[in-house]
C-alpha angles and dihedrals in degrees: 000000000000118000115272113260127208110258090208094060103088124170115261119251121239089230094056095098093055094044092050090061091077098034094104094050091045091053091051091048090050092053093047110179094330119130124178120186129195110235108212142089092215105113092198087063089049090054091050100048110026095068087063089078091227097107126078093193148316134280124202139172136180092270091055091047089052091051089050089051092244122135115238096246142111094269091058090047090053090051092050093046094049091049092048089052092050090053093046096240110173094216138018117195115206126182120236118222132222141082100233129059092246093051092047092049091049092050092045094052092048091052095043090051088069090072111105126205094225091061126070096212110110122211115223118190120226115213128180115254091242130119090265092045094049091048090051092046093054091051094045093050097043102038104026106025090231116158114233141191118207104219136189091049114169105158132055094235089062088069087062090053091050091051091048094058093045099252118170092215141020113202118207120186106229100186095044091048090054091046090056092055097261120129092244094185094053093045094050092045087054089052089054091049090051091052091048093048091049090049087228126164091216114120126222102227103201114209135176091053113168105180141025091246089062088066097045094044092053096039090055096042105130096204090060090060095218095310097117099081103118124082140164118207138185122246088254092058090042088059091050091048097050105029105064109172097217091049091050091049091050092050091050090050091051091053092047093049091047092053092047091050089063096054 
């Protein structure tokens, strides 16, 4: 009986070098405008999921830092940023602290100063969509060119406020909205429609997603006119999204049949 060969070791094609020239542009075209973030401050989860290539970046907040047993301070932010750079995340979103515009601006500038030119990971500051947060956001965008996400968004009109101050993202909490009795899907679809009507580049970054169907339902919502293309998901939802049992079974069957074909 001949020795078993690896079914995954196929001979290389002579045309591989020419086809690889456009692989980067093809990958970008395939992704379109879609961005999926991983919503956790647990660096072990980053190391598990970011190599998949699915995730554009990482979102965090003080609650997630607390769950990861990290203090909400500058040292933790440095650790998170350095790890995000090592894992080639395109963006890391960190939440600024403070209850007044001046305190939020100070915190934001301290966090944004961690960004280093030699790394490609951008730091985006998350600010609450409150009067103080909006005031701070306007100043950060205008005077300091700092990218911001308005977070804790629960009503469609808050997306208009986020656009008005020049935010890059507005982050509604789908699951929490539904828990409070609001039709979260309808409200977020309305946000997308507002962004589309305003011809704004701001993204609606949907958080508090609890199932894979939440993503597909919003991504396909016709009233949003293609503007619901940005999501942040927990590691648990990431596992549901990526590990589909029937697909895993099919892949295992392919491998088994390939091995048996070599016997």
